[in-house]
C-alpha positions in Angstrom: 20.1 -2.1 -6.5 17.2 0.5 -7.3 18.0 2.5 -10.1 15.9 5.2 -9.8 12.0 5.9 -10.0 10.1 4.4 -13.0 6.7 5.9 -12.2 4.4 6.8 -9.9 0.7 5.5 -10.7 -2.5 6.0 -9.4 -5.9 3.6 -9.7 -8.4 5.1 -11.6 -11.7 4.1 -12.7 -11.8 6.1 -15.8 -8.4 5.8 -17.7 -9.9 8.7 -20.7 -11.6 10.7 -18.7 -8.6 11.1 -16.0 -6.1 10.8 -19.3 -8.1 14.4 -20.4 -7.7 15.8 -16.9 -4.0 15.4 -16.2 -3.1 16.0 -20.2 -6.2 18.8 -21.0 -6.6 20.6 -17.8 -2.8 20.3 -16.3 -1.0 20.5 -19.4 1.1 17.3 -19.2 2.5 16.0 -22.2 1.2 12.2 -22.6 3.9 9.9 -23.4 2.3 6.5 -23.5 -0.6 4.6 -23.7 -1.8 1.1 -23.3 -4.8 -0.4 -22.7 -6.1 0.3 -19.1 -2.6 2.8 -18.6 -1.7 6.3 -20.0 1.8 7.8 -18.8 2.9 11.6 -18.7 5.9 13.4 -17.9 6.0 16.0 -15.0 9.0 17.9 -15.1 10.7 14.3 -15.8 9.4 12.2 -12.9 6.9 9.4 -14.9 3.6 9.9 -13.3 1.0 7.3 -14.7 -2.7 6.3 -14.3 -3.9 2.1 -14.4 -7.5 0.8 -15.1 -8.7 -0.8 -13.0 -12.0 -3.1 -11.6 -14.8 -1.1 -11.4 -15.1 -2.6 -7.8 -11.2 -1.2 -6.1 -10.8 1.4 -9.0 -9.9 4.6 -7.0 -9.4 3.2 -3.3 -6.2 3.4 -2.9 -3.8 6.0 -3.4 -0.9 6.4 -5.7 1.6 3.8 -5.7 5.6 4.6 -5.8 7.8 2.1 -8.4 11.6 1.5 -8.5 13.6 0.6 -10.9 15.7 -2.4 -10.8 17.6 -4.0 -13.8 18.3 -7.1 -11.3 14.5 -8.0 -10.1 15.5 -11.6 -7.9 19.3 -10.0 -6.7 16.9 -6.7 -5.4 14.4 -9.0 -3.5 17.6 -11.0 -1.7 19.1 -7.8 -0.8 16.1 -6.1 0.8 14.7 -9.3 2.4 17.8 -9.9 3.8 17.6 -5.8 5.6 13.7 -7.1 6.6 11.5 -5.9 3.9 8.7 -8.7 3.6 6.7 -8.8 0.1 3.5 -9.1 0.0 3.6 -10.5 -3.9 5.9 -12.6 -5.6 7.4 -11.4 -9.2 4.7 -11.6 -11.8 5.5 -11.6 -15.6 4.3 -9.4 -18.2 5.3 -8.0 -21.6 5.4 -4.7 -20.2 8.3 -6.1 -18.0 8.0 -7.9 -14.5 7.3 -6.0 -11.0 6.8 -7.3 -7.0 5.6 -5.4 -4.5 6.5 -4.6 -0.8 5.0 -2.0 1.7 7.7 0.4 3.8 7.1 1.2 7.5 4.1 3.2 7.1 2.0 0.7 4.9 2.5 2.6 1.7 2.6 0.1 -1.2 5.7 -0.1 -3.2 6.5 -2.0 -6.6 9.8 -2.6 -7.9 10.4 -2.6 -11.5 12.6 -4.8 -13.9 11.9 -3.6 -17.6 11.8 -6.4 -20.5 15.4 -7.6 -21.4 15.8 -6.4 -24.9 
């Protein structure tokens, strides 16, 4: 099942500019950087900036991402509880993810870190 919040990320057009704002203006500590991704610590909550294609960037809002160690089991359990997933499980070097919406239409993700 869900183990906690992995992060809350926001789509941005310019990752470097946005990272500078969160780091230099707000004073948050950057804890992870990758191509098109900057993650920062906000008092124990991981916030992140996700670079997007210019056409769609900045038009969405923050995305809450929950972490789980057993993605398929969690998807099956939530599906039995009436959750409708808007995307299948996608595989990445940094882990696996799938998406659903809450009752208000907010996008939520489930994330499973890569196994060692």
